[in-house]
Z-matrix of the N, CA and C atoms (Angstrom, degrees):
N
C 1 1.515
C 2 1.439 1 104.20
N 3 1.416 2 115.46 1 144.34
C 4 1.485 3 124.41 2 -173.04
C 5 1.441 4 106.66 3 -84.46
N 6 1.399 5 116.05 4 158.35
C 7 1.492 6 115.47 5 173.85
C 8 1.562 7 116.57 6 -52.96
N 9 1.277 8 113.20 7 -36.06
C 10 1.489 9 117.01 8 -178.04
C 11 1.545 10 110.94 9 -68.55
N 12 1.361 11 109.65 10 -36.77
C 13 1.494 12 116.10 11 174.54
C 14 1.477 13 114.09 12 -64.50
N 15 1.393 14 118.48 13 -39.34
C 16 1.453 15 122.54 14 175.76
C 17 1.527 16 114.54 15 -64.89
N 18 1.295 17 114.48 16 -35.19
C 19 1.399 18 121.05 17 -179.25
C 20 1.525 19 111.62 18 -72.74
N 21 1.363 20 117.80 19 -36.10
C 22 1.424 21 119.96 20 170.90
C 23 1.407 22 112.93 21 -64.53
N 24 1.404 23 119.37 22 -39.50
C 25 1.468 24 123.96 23 172.38
C 26 1.480 25 116.20 24 -51.19
N 27 1.355 26 110.29 25 -46.15
C 28 1.474 27 115.25 26 179.20
C 29 1.599 28 113.18 27 -65.59
N 30 1.193 29 110.78 28 -42.88
C 31 1.565 30 114.64 29 -176.86
C 32 1.591 31 105.66 30 -63.19
N 33 1.364 32 116.03 31 -51.64
C 34 1.409 33 116.36 32 -179.57
C 35 1.488 34 112.67 33 -60.06
N 36 1.282 35 122.80 34 -35.52
C 37 1.382 36 127.60 35 175.06
C 38 1.546 37 111.61 36 -52.81
N 39 1.381 38 112.38 37 -54.86
C 40 1.421 39 120.96 38 -173.56
C 41 1.611 40 105.89 39 -70.08
N 42 1.264 41 122.14 40 -24.21
C 43 1.499 42 120.84 41 169.57
C 44 1.471 43 109.24 42 -60.72
N 45 1.317 44 117.44 43 -35.57
C 46 1.571 45 119.33 44 -171.77
C 47 1.429 46 109.16 45 -87.92
N 48 1.378 47 117.58 46 -24.16
C 49 1.519 48 115.82 47 -175.78
C 50 1.481 49 117.93 48 -119.45
N 51 1.333 50 113.17 49 22.73
C 52 1.466 51 119.33 50 -175.77
C 53 1.488 52 112.29 51 -49.07
N 54 1.280 53 117.32 52 -55.05
C 55 1.417 54 121.04 53 -175.86
C 56 1.505 55 117.82 54 -73.93
N 57 1.279 56 115.38 55 -33.69
C 58 1.476 57 124.70 56 172.64
C 59 1.569 58 108.90 57 -63.01
N 60 1.327 59 115.59 58 -48.76
C 61 1.420 60 116.91 59 -175.45
C 62 1.525 61 108.72 60 -63.27
N 63 1.350 62 122.10 61 -40.29
C 64 1.436 63 125.00 62 -179.46
C 65 1.631 64 109.07 63 -61.80
N 66 1.381 65 109.97 64 -46.64
C 67 1.418 66 110.42 65 -178.53
C 68 1.526 67 112.82 66 -65.79
N 69 1.343 68 118.70 67 -28.02
C 70 1.467 69 122.73 68 179.65
C 71 1.476 70 115.97 69 -83.08
N 72 1.307 71 115.26 70 -39.91
C 73 1.543 72 118.05 71 -173.82
C 74 1.475 73 112.54 72 -123.37
N 75 1.365 74 120.18 73 9.72
C 76 1.536 75 122.53 74 175.63
C 77 1.424 76 115.51 75 -58.88
N 78 1.272 77 117.87 76 -20.13
C 79 1.558 78 119.08 77 -174.81
C 80 1.435 79 110.04 78 -126.52
N 81 1.381 80 119.76 79 128.05
C 82 1.371 81 126.48 80 -177.61
C 83 1.535 82 106.91 81 -157.23
N 84 1.350 83 112.47 82 121.22
C 85 1.552 84 113.31 83 178.18
C 86 1.548 85 110.39 84 -76.88
N 87 1.315 86 119.50 85 -16.18
C 88 1.395 87 126.83 86 176.83
C 89 1.543 88 103.71 87 -66.84
N 90 1.340 89 114.88 88 -58.81
C 91 1.465 90 118.09 89 -175.26
C 92 1.555 91 114.93 90 -64.41
N 93 1.410 92 110.12 91 -36.42
C 94 1.443 93 114.26 92 175.41
C 95 1.488 94 114.06 93 -61.17
N 96 1.274 95 121.61 94 -39.38
C 97 1.423 96 126.15 95 173.91
C 98 1.441 97 115.76 96 -62.14
N 99 1.373 98 114.56 97 -46.90
C 100 1.499 99 124.13 98 -178.91
C 101 1.532 100 110.15 99 -69.57
N 102 1.319 101 118.60 100 -33.49
C 103 1.414 102 121.67 101 175.94
C 104 1.593 103 111.63 102 -66.64
N 105 1.359 104 112.28 103 -46.21
C 106 1.490 105 118.63 104 178.86
C 107 1.632 106 108.09 105 -62.70
N 108 1.191 107 119.04 106 -32.65
C 109 1.445 108 125.58 107 178.21
C 110 1.439 109 111.55 108 -64.95
N 111 1.442 110 114.62 109 -45.04
C 112 1.469 111 128.72 110 -175.96
C 113 1.610 112 106.42 111 -67.28
N 114 1.263 113 114.15 112 -41.14
C 115 1.544 114 118.07 113 -171.43
C 116 1.548 115 109.86 114 -78.42
N 117 1.340 116 117.60 115 -32.88
C 118 1.368 117 120.34 116 -167.74
C 119 1.524 118 117.22 117 -52.26
N 120 1.346 119 123.64 118 -43.55
C 121 1.414 120 120.22 119 -177.80
C 122 1.525 121 114.32 120 -88.99
N 123 1.305 122 120.09 121 -1.58
C 124 1.434 123 125.35 122 -178.67
C 125 1.486 124 115.46 123 -66.43
N 126 1.333 125 120.81 124 136.91
C 127 1.489 126 122.63 125 178.70
C 128 1.475 127 113.09 126 -65.34
N 129 1.289 128 117.26 127 157.91
C 130 1.484 129 122.44 128 174.02
C 131 1.478 130 110.03 129 -50.78
N 132 1.315 131 117.16 130 140.56
C 133 1.510 132 124.04 131 169.44
C 134 1.569 133 109.31 132 58.76
N 135 1.312 134 114.63 133 29.30
C 136 1.407 135 123.22 134 173.07
C 137 1.572 136 116.27 135 -56.97
N 138 1.374 137 119.49 136 139.16
C 139 1.475 138 122.93 137 176.94
C 140 1.409 139 105.91 138 -84.58
N 141 1.370 140 123.68 139 127.28
C 142 1.438 141 126.57 140 178.05
C 143 1.516 142 109.40 141 -129.92
N 144 1.309 143 114.19 142 138.94
C 145 1.375 144 122.88 143 172.90
C 146 1.583 145 110.56 144 -105.16
N 147 1.275 146 116.46 145 124.85
C 148 1.541 147 120.92 146 174.53
C 149 1.474 148 111.87 147 -106.30
N 150 1.368 149 118.47 148 101.60
C 151 1.473 150 122.11 149 -178.90
C 152 1.542 151 106.34 150 -79.21
N 153 1.353 152 116.37 151 132.55
C 154 1.400 153 121.96 152 -176.31
C 155 1.511 154 108.14 153 69.35
N 156 1.176 155 122.99 154 54.53
C 157 1.550 156 124.87 155 -176.11
C 158 1.421 157 114.67 156 -66.24
N 159 1.385 158 116.95 157 -27.84
C 160 1.465 159 118.02 158 -177.90
C 161 1.467 160 108.65 159 67.90
N 162 1.352 161 118.84 160 -148.50
C 163 1.440 162 123.69 161 -179.26
C 164 1.516 163 116.08 162 -73.60
N 165 1.335 164 118.57 163 7.83
C 166 1.422 165 123.35 164 179.50
C 167 1.503 166 116.99 165 87.09
N 168 1.485 167 117.33 166 -7.38
C 169 1.407 168 123.80 167 -178.04
C 170 1.440 169 111.44 168 -119.34
N 171 1.375 170 116.02 169 124.64
C 172 1.430 171 125.14 170 15.01
C 173 1.571 172 110.50 171 -109.15
N 174 1.348 173 121.44 172 -9.32
C 175 1.423 174 117.19 173 -167.92
C 176 1.563 175 113.83 174 -64.41
N 177 1.440 176 119.95 175 -53.64
C 178 1.271 177 120.09 176 -177.24
C 179 1.627 178 115.71 177 -61.77
N 180 1.363 179 109.15 178 -41.20
C 181 1.393 180 120.60 179 174.24
C 182 1.611 181 110.58 180 -50.69
N 183 1.337 182 117.67 181 -56.31
C 184 1.340 183 123.37 182 -174.28
C 185 1.554 184 111.95 183 -67.09
N 186 1.400 185 113.51 184 -35.25
C 187 1.442 186 113.63 185 179.40
C 188 1.527 187 109.12 186 -67.52
N 189 1.466 188 123.45 187 -42.63
C 190 1.364 189 123.91 188 175.44
C 191 1.331 190 114.10 189 -57.51
N 192 1.295 191 121.55 190 -37.70
C 193 1.484 192 127.63 191 -176.35
C 194 1.464 193 108.37 192 -68.23
N 195 1.228 194 123.26 193 -19.57
C 196 1.564 195 127.55 194 177.35
C 197 1.500 196 104.69 195 -89.68
N 198 1.331 197 125.99 196 -0.90
C 199 1.403 198 120.56 197 -176.78
C 200 1.429 199 119.33 198 92.30
N 201 1.263 200 120.85 199 2.77
C 202 1.553 201 129.64 200 178.69
C 203 1.500 202 109.67 201 -73.02
N 204 1.382 203 115.33 202 156.33
C 205 1.378 204 122.70 203 172.52
C 206 1.564 205 103.86 204 -103.64
N 207 1.300 206 112.05 205 117.85
C 208 1.540 207 120.80 206 -169.83
C 209 1.476 208 112.69 207 -117.65
N 210 1.384 209 110.48 208 133.74
C 211 1.555 210 118.56 209 175.99
C 212 1.534 211 97.73 210 -118.03
N 213 1.283 212 118.17 211 133.65
C 214 1.378 213 128.55 212 171.72
C 215 1.571 214 110.57 213 -112.87
N 216 1.370 215 112.61 214 139.91
C 217 1.402 216 118.05 215 176.70
C 218 1.562 217 106.56 216 -127.31
N 219 1.417 218 120.10 217 134.50
C 220 1.387 219 125.65 218 173.58
C 221 1.504 220 109.99 219 -150.57
N 222 1.304 221 116.69 220 147.98
C 223 1.509 222 118.94 221 -178.42
C 224 1.564 223 117.24 222 -90.17
N 225 1.361 224 108.32 223 -5.49
C 226 1.435 225 122.66 224 -177.94
C 227 1.542 226 110.41 225 -96.55
N 228 1.363 227 116.84 226 113.51
C 229 1.398 228 125.15 227 -177.59
C 230 1.632 229 109.46 228 -57.48
N 231 1.358 230 110.96 229 -46.52
C 232 1.515 231 117.35 230 175.43
C 233 1.452 232 114.61 231 -52.71
N 234 1.333 233 114.33 232 -46.80
C 235 1.530 234 115.58 233 179.61
C 236 1.543 235 113.57 234 -68.13
N 237 1.321 236 118.19 235 -38.11
C 238 1.402 237 122.01 236 174.01
C 239 1.466 238 117.27 237 -59.87
N 240 1.379 239 113.51 238 -39.54
C 241 1.424 240 117.95 239 175.72
C 242 1.403 241 114.51 240 -65.72
N 243 1.288 242 120.01 241 -39.84
C 244 1.501 243 121.81 242 175.47
C 245 1.501 244 110.86 243 -74.15
N 246 1.269 245 120.60 244 -38.15
C 247 1.506 246 121.26 245 176.78
C 248 1.533 247 107.09 246 -53.98
N 249 1.248 248 117.02 247 -49.15
C 250 1.555 249 121.66 248 -178.53
C 251 1.450 250 111.62 249 -55.59
N 252 1.372 251 118.05 250 -40.60
C 253 1.469 252 122.82 251 179.44
C 254 1.559 253 108.41 252 -74.30
N 255 1.332 254 114.62 253 -42.60
C 256 1.490 255 113.24 254 -174.30
C 257 1.552 256 115.36 255 -71.63
N 258 1.413 257 112.44 256 -38.15
C 259 1.492 258 114.11 257 -177.17
C 260 1.510 259 106.39 258 -131.24
N 261 1.356 260 116.41 259 77.14
C 262 1.503 261 116.74 260 -178.20
C 263 1.481 262 119.70 261 -68.67
N 264 1.428 263 114.10 262 -6.78
C 265 1.433 264 116.81 263 179.28
C 266 1.567 265 109.24 264 -81.58
N 267 1.319 266 123.29 265 -15.53
C 268 1.370 267 129.80 266 -174.41
C 269 1.627 268 108.24 267 -94.94
N 270 1.343 269 114.09 268 157.42
C 271 1.464 270 118.37 269 173.33
C 272 1.534 271 110.03 270 -99.33
N 273 1.320 272 118.80 271 127.17
C 274 1.441 273 125.67 272 -179.21
C 275 1.450 274 113.46 273 -119.96
N 276 1.290 275 117.09 274 127.59
C 277 1.505 276 124.56 275 -177.87
C 278 1.396 277 110.89 276 -116.56
N 279 1.413 278 118.03 277 133.30
C 280 1.448 279 123.03 278 171.90
C 281 1.473 280 110.43 279 -81.01
N 282 1.333 281 122.14 280 111.74
C 283 1.452 282 121.40 281 -170.36
C 284 1.478 283 111.03 282 -166.62
N 285 1.316 284 118.68 283 157.01
C 286 1.497 285 121.11 284 169.75
C 287 1.414 286 107.68 285 -82.62
N 288 1.339 287 120.41 286 123.03
C 289 1.527 288 121.87 287 -172.44
C 290 1.576 289 106.14 288 -63.26
N 291 1.296 290 120.03 289 -22.23
C 292 1.502 291 118.34 290 -174.94
C 293 1.584 292 108.15 291 -83.56
N 294 1.357 293 118.52 292 -4.53
C 295 1.545 294 119.30 293 -175.80
C 296 1.471 295 110.51 294 -122.89
N 297 1.327 296 120.19 295 -14.40
C 298 1.387 297 120.49 296 -175.18
C 299 1.564 298 110.95 297 -64.80
N 300 1.265 299 117.63 298 156.61
C 301 1.450 300 120.40 299 -178.61
C 302 1.532 301 113.19 300 -127.83
N 303 1.348 302 118.44 301 139.40
C 304 1.361 303 121.94 302 -177.69
C 305 1.561 304 107.44 303 -142.24
N 306 1.261 305 125.97 304 154.70
C 307 1.436 306 128.88 305 -177.34
C 308 1.520 307 105.68 306 -72.39
N 309 1.340 308 114.28 307 148.87
C 310 1.550 309 113.66 308 176.48
C 311 1.518 310 112.19 309 -58.74
N 312 1.355 311 113.18 310 148.75
C 313 1.386 312 123.12 311 174.89
C 314 1.632 313 112.68 312 58.02
N 315 1.248 314 114.95 313 40.00
C 316 1.563 315 125.27 314 175.49
C 317 1.560 316 111.29 315 -78.17
N 318 1.394 317 120.72 316 -38.81
C 319 1.391 318 119.87 317 -169.06
C 320 1.464 319 111.20 318 -121.78
N 321 1.360 320 110.38 319 148.71
C 322 1.544 321 121.35 320 171.60
C 323 1.515 322 109.31 321 -76.35
N 324 1.238 323 118.34 322 -30.47
C 325 1.447 324 122.31 323 -168.19
C 326 1.579 325 109.68 324 -153.96
N 327 1.387 326 115.96 325 145.14
C 328 1.570 327 120.02 326 -177.05
C 329 1.576 328 99.90 327 -131.05
N 330 1.270 329 119.90 328 132.34
C 331 1.459 330 123.07 329 169.94
C 332 1.470 331 111.11 330 -121.02
N 333 1.288 332 113.98 331 150.98
C 334 1.467 333 121.30 332 176.57
C 335 1.483 334 110.79 333 -140.31
N 336 1.336 335 121.16 334 79.76
C 337 1.528 336 122.73 335 -178.05
C 338 1.399 337 110.33 336 -81.95
N 339 1.326 338 117.98 337 115.51
C 340 1.382 339 125.81 338 169.53
C 341 1.547 340 113.29 339 57.79
N 342 1.410 341 119.70 340 19.83
C 343 1.424 342 122.89 341 -176.68
C 344 1.554 343 115.22 342 -104.80
N 345 1.308 344 116.10 343 -34.53
C 346 1.402 345 116.12 344 -176.02
C 347 1.579 346 108.47 345 -71.34
N 348 1.312 347 116.53 346 -16.71
C 349 1.415 348 122.24 347 -179.87
C 350 1.554 349 110.86 348 -63.71
N 351 1.449 350 115.58 349 -20.10
C 352 1.416 351 120.05 350 179.04
C 353 1.578 352 109.54 351 -101.34
N 354 1.243 353 119.94 352 2.42
C 355 1.483 354 120.16 353 175.18
C 356 1.442 355 110.13 354 -90.36
N 357 1.356 356 122.93 355 131.33
C 358 1.406 357 120.08 356 174.89
C 359 1.505 358 115.71 357 -51.81
N 360 1.278 359 119.77 358 124.99
C 361 1.429 360 125.27 359 -172.42
C 362 1.531 361 112.05 360 -52.54
N 363 1.302 362 117.51 361 -28.79
C 364 1.538 363 117.46 362 176.45
C 365 1.512 364 111.14 363 -59.62
N 366 1.380 365 121.35 364 -21.81
C 367 1.406 366 124.78 365 178.84
C 368 1.524 367 117.44 366 -92.31
N 369 1.330 368 114.69 367 -11.68
C 370 1.425 369 122.86 368 179.83
C 371 1.587 370 111.90 369 -51.02
N 372 1.211 371 121.67 370 -60.54
C 373 1.303 372 127.37 371 -173.06
C 374 1.620 373 112.29 372 -51.22
N 375 1.376 374 116.96 373 -49.90
C 376 1.447 375 121.67 374 178.98
C 377 1.430 376 112.45 375 -61.72
N 378 1.441 377 120.21 376 -41.28
C 379 1.444 378 125.14 377 179.77
C 380 1.484 379 111.69 378 -63.26
N 381 1.379 380 120.68 379 -44.45
C 382 1.480 381 124.15 380 177.43
C 383 1.450 382 110.49 381 -64.40
N 384 1.308 383 122.71 382 -38.44
C 385 1.462 384 121.06 383 172.72
C 386 1.505 385 114.78 384 -62.39
N 387 1.294 386 116.77 385 -34.97
C 388 1.494 387 122.71 386 173.20
C 389 1.508 388 108.73 387 -65.80
N 390 1.291 389 116.10 388 -47.81
C 391 1.413 390 114.44 389 179.48
C 392 1.466 391 119.42 390 -60.44
N 393 1.266 392 112.74 391 -29.70
C 394 1.572 393 117.88 392 177.66
C 395 1.562 394 106.61 393 -74.00
N 396 1.391 395 118.08 394 -34.46
C 397 1.463 396 118.15 395 172.68
C 398 1.530 397 113.36 396 -64.85
N 399 1.364 398 118.98 397 -41.84
C 400 1.466 399 123.22 398 -175.92
C 401 1.596 400 110.28 399 -70.74
N 402 1.284 401 114.51 400 -27.57
C 403 1.560 402 117.34 401 -179.42
C 404 1.526 403 107.16 402 -72.91
N 405 1.428 404 111.06 403 146.91
C 406 1.373 405 125.10 404 171.94
C 407 1.574 406 107.75 405 -76.68
N 408 1.320 407 117.67 406 161.50
C 409 1.519 408 118.74 407 172.75
C 410 1.545 409 106.41 408 -54.80
N 411 1.260 410 121.04 409 133.78
C 412 1.481 411 130.89 410 178.16
C 413 1.488 412 108.75 411 77.44
N 414 1.383 413 117.68 412 3.24
C 415 1.517 414 115.75 413 173.59
C 416 1.589 415 112.85 414 -64.73
N 417 1.373 416 109.28 415 160.20
C 418 1.468 417 119.71 416 -172.91
C 419 1.397 418 111.80 417 -118.58
N 420 1.342 419 117.63 418 141.93
C 421 1.531 420 131.36 419 178.62
C 422 1.404 421 108.32 420 -117.51
N 423 1.375 422 122.02 421 133.10
C 424 1.449 423 126.66 422 173.47
C 425 1.542 424 106.62 423 -132.15
N 426 1.263 425 116.87 424 116.36
C 427 1.518 426 118.11 425 174.94
C 428 1.499 427 116.57 426 -129.70
N 429 1.313 428 120.00 427 156.60
C 430 1.409 429 120.63 428 -177.35
C 431 1.599 430 105.04 429 -119.84
N 432 1.327 431 114.90 430 133.95
C 433 1.531 432 118.69 431 -178.28
C 434 1.620 433 104.60 432 -129.94
N 435 1.341 434 113.43 433 170.59
C 436 1.344 435 125.34 434 172.18
C 437 1.587 436 107.74 435 -74.85
N 438 1.245 437 119.59 436 173.90
C 439 1.477 438 128.79 437 -178.80
C 440 1.536 439 113.30 438 -107.81
N 441 1.287 440 121.79 439 -6.02
C 442 1.332 441 126.11 440 -176.06
C 443 1.531 442 107.14 441 -131.45
N 444 1.389 443 117.44 442 143.96
C 445 1.423 444 119.11 443 176.85
C 446 1.597 445 104.94 444 -81.28
N 447 1.337 446 111.97 445 117.30
C 448 1.591 447 113.38 446 178.31
C 449 1.532 448 104.39 447 -170.41
N 450 1.366 449 113.14 448 162.13
C 451 1.370 450 121.23 449 162.69
C 452 1.570 451 107.54 450 -117.27
N 453 1.286 452 116.78 451 138.41
C 454 1.462 453 117.67 452 -175.70
C 455 1.524 454 110.61 453 -139.36
N 456 1.361 455 115.63 454 133.20
C 457 1.386 456 124.71 455 -179.42
C 458 1.480 457 106.69 456 -127.91
N 459 1.290 458 115.98 457 138.12
C 460 1.550 459 115.18 458 173.95
C 461 1.494 460 105.87 459 169.91
N 462 1.382 461 112.39 460 -172.12
C 463 1.558 462 117.24 461 176.86
C 464 1.514 463 111.42 462 -71.86
N 465 1.265 464 113.20 463 134.41
C 466 1.433 465 119.65 464 176.00
C 467 1.555 466 108.59 465 -145.68
N 468 1.342 467 117.78 466 121.35
C 469 1.398 468 120.29 467 179.73
C 470 1.566 469 109.31 468 60.07
N 471 1.340 470 121.29 469 30.96
C 472 1.326 471 122.91 470 179.92
C 473 1.471 472 118.51 471 81.08
N 474 1.225 473 122.99 472 6.66
C 475 1.407 474 125.37 473 177.32
C 476 1.558 475 110.83 474 -140.17
N 477 1.391 476 120.44 475 166.52
C 478 1.336 477 130.32 476 179.15
C 479 1.550 478 110.44 477 -69.57
N 480 1.376 479 120.37 478 121.62
C 481 1.461 480 120.97 479 -175.67
C 482 1.569 481 107.32 480 -136.46
N 483 1.398 482 111.99 481 162.63
C 484 1.415 483 119.51 482 -176.74
C 485 1.564 484 108.84 483 -137.03
N 486 1.312 485 116.35 484 136.58
C 487 1.494 486 123.25 485 -178.29
C 488 1.528 487 103.62 486 -130.28
N 489 1.322 488 116.10 487 146.17
C 490 1.427 489 118.59 488 177.58
C 491 1.527 490 111.65 489 -147.00
N 492 1.298 491 119.70 490 130.42
C 493 1.520 492 119.44 491 -175.88
C 494 1.536 493 112.05 492 -143.49
N 495 1.314 494 114.86 493 145.41
C 496 1.445 495 120.72 494 160.31
C 497 1.363 496 114.20 495 -88.58
N 498 1.276 497 120.96 496 167.53
C 499 1.433 498 125.63 497 179.80
C 500 1.541 499 108.17 498 -67.41
N 501 1.228 500 124.16 499 151.93
C 502 1.600 501 125.09 500 177.34
C 503 1.601 502 109.08 501 -47.59
N 504 1.270 503 118.27 502 -43.39
C 505 1.443 504 121.54 503 -172.51
C 506 1.641 505 107.50 504 -65.07
N 507 1.311 506 118.06 505 -45.41
C 508 1.364 507 123.56 506 178.58
C 509 1.530 508 111.77 507 -64.35
N 510 1.368 509 115.73 508 -42.37
C 511 1.480 510 118.43 509 177.77
C 512 1.521 511 110.33 510 -63.36
N 513 1.262 512 118.75 511 -35.45
C 514 1.573 513 116.88 512 178.19
C 515 1.455 514 105.14 513 -71.92
N 516 1.366 515 122.86 514 -42.56
C 517 1.475 516 120.10 515 -177.94
C 518 1.410 517 112.83 516 -61.06
N 519 1.270 518 117.63 517 -42.31
C 520 1.576 519 121.80 518 175.30
C 521 1.515 520 111.22 519 -53.92
N 522 1.287 521 118.27 520 -44.89
C 523 1.384 522 119.80 521 174.60
C 524 1.539 523 117.04 522 -58.16
N 525 1.373 524 111.82 523 -49.63
C 526 1.492 525 116.06 524 173.15
C 527 1.454 526 114.35 525 -59.88
N 528 1.344 527 120.88 526 -41.74
C 529 1.398 528 121.52 527 -177.03
C 530 1.474 529 111.69 528 -68.55
N 531 1.352 530 124.46 529 -14.71
C 532 1.366 531 127.38 530 175.86
C 533 1.567 532 111.85 531 -89.36
N 534 1.395 533 110.68 532 6.01
C 535 1.441 534 111.65 533 -176.07
C 536 1.408 535 125.52 534 85.27
N 537 1.363 536 115.90 535 8.28
C 538 1.453 537 120.21 536 -178.00
C 539 1.595 538 108.24 537 -99.44
N 540 1.254 539 110.31 538 152.63
C 541 1.522 540 116.76 539 178.70
C 542 1.553 541 108.54 540 -100.37
N 543 1.309 542 115.34 541 131.09
C 544 1.414 543 124.12 542 -179.57
C 545 1.556 544 107.60 543 -70.63
N 546 1.317 545 117.03 544 124.55
C 547 1.448 546 125.26 545 169.37
C 548 1.504 547 118.76 546 -95.11
N 549 1.323 548 109.79 547 -43.76
C 550 1.506 549 115.14 548 -178.71
C 551 1.468 550 106.85 549 -153.01
N 552 1.282 551 117.19 550 140.36
C 553 1.480 552 122.44 551 179.25
C 554 1.473 553 105.07 552 -144.86
N 555 1.378 554 115.55 553 120.81
C 556 1.524 555 120.65 554 -173.49
C 557 1.589 556 108.23 555 -153.73
N 558 1.315 557 114.96 556 145.75
C 559 1.460 558 120.48 557 169.66
C 560 1.453 559 105.89 558 -101.89
N 561 1.355 560 111.72 559 129.13
C 562 1.569 561 121.73 560 -177.52
C 563 1.478 562 109.02 561 -122.42
N 564 1.309 563 113.72 562 139.95
C 565 1.468 564 119.51 563 169.98
C 566 1.462 565 112.68 564 -80.45
N 567 1.309 566 114.79 565 133.74
C 568 1.536 567 118.24 566 -177.60
C 569 1.588 568 105.50 567 -68.55
N 570 1.316 569 114.01 568 158.95
C 571 1.414 570 115.91 569 175.44
C 572 1.626 571 110.66 570 -108.88
N 573 1.359 572 113.16 571 -2.24
C 574 1.419 573 115.58 572 176.93
C 575 1.485 574 118.64 573 -120.00
N 576 1.415 575 112.56 574 13.67
C 577 1.451 576 121.28 575 175.31
C 578 1.558 577 107.61 576 -168.46
N 579 1.410 578 117.71 577 159.10
C 580 1.345 579 118.37 578 177.13
C 581 1.486 580 110.69 579 -81.54
N 582 1.235 581 116.11 580 84.71
C 583 1.530 582 117.59 581 -178.83
C 584 1.543 583 108.77 582 -152.54
N 585 1.325 584 119.54 583 149.16
C 586 1.415 585 123.27 584 166.01
C 587 1.484 586 110.27 585 -105.31
N 588 1.360 587 119.98 586 149.35
C 589 1.444 588 123.61 587 172.14
C 590 1.542 589 111.92 588 -137.44
N 591 1.330 590 109.20 589 144.96
C 592 1.520 591 116.95 590 176.84
C 593 1.470 592 107.81 591 -81.50
N 594 1.383 593 122.29 592 130.45
C 595 1.431 594 126.08 593 177.33
C 596 1.531 595 103.44 594 -116.06
N 597 1.419 596 116.36 595 126.09
C 598 1.309 597 126.81 596 172.65
C 599 1.491 598 115.20 597 -118.34
N 600 1.369 599 118.28 598 124.26
C 601 1.356 600 123.75 599 178.04
C 602 1.526 601 107.05 600 -113.28
N 603 1.291 602 122.26 601 125.70
C 604 1.438 603 124.10 602 -177.62
C 605 1.509 604 113.64 603 -133.34
N 606 1.261 605 117.63 604 166.59
C 607 1.505 606 118.26 605 -179.29
C 608 1.519 607 110.53 606 -138.65
N 609 1.349 608 113.94 607 150.11
C 610 1.519 609 117.58 608 176.33
C 611 1.510 610 108.15 609 -90.42
N 612 1.359 611 116.15 610 131.86
C 613 1.460 612 116.30 611 -179.11
C 614 1.505 613 109.96 612 -67.46
């Protein structure tokens, strides 16, 4: 299956499981703590891009509540529809995160909560380079990756799903290659499933 087909598979899957996914994974103390850490140093009224925003809960909602200007991107029409209802103060765009275009230095911060794990790893390097371009000087990037280099397809929450990961070392190197400085790198155990994820926080010089 091609990378484009894999991405269509993911988008169609989330159209089917939008509400189920939110019920199952909408709450996480790990994500809550990391989101608070991410928000803490941002300037007032910062412009933030949330890649793979899902239904807007909790990340976009919490960012808006802090007074930030939030743009969310997701390839699932079902997720975007719900995000627009859940967080009407934000701007949500139906798009492939690897193909969307923004002007250089548009955002103070960019987040990708559990979303780049669905993007074919062959496209990670190019997206991270774009993220570095979209960030303003001093801007921050937070992304979550898997902990093993693999592509996985199979039944997940009752539908066909796709995940793709580099090794942690490659994920870190791609961040550095894009010109970003690593701030924090850690593997954290989820509190809402039996899984570990690699969390990378980086900054544009």
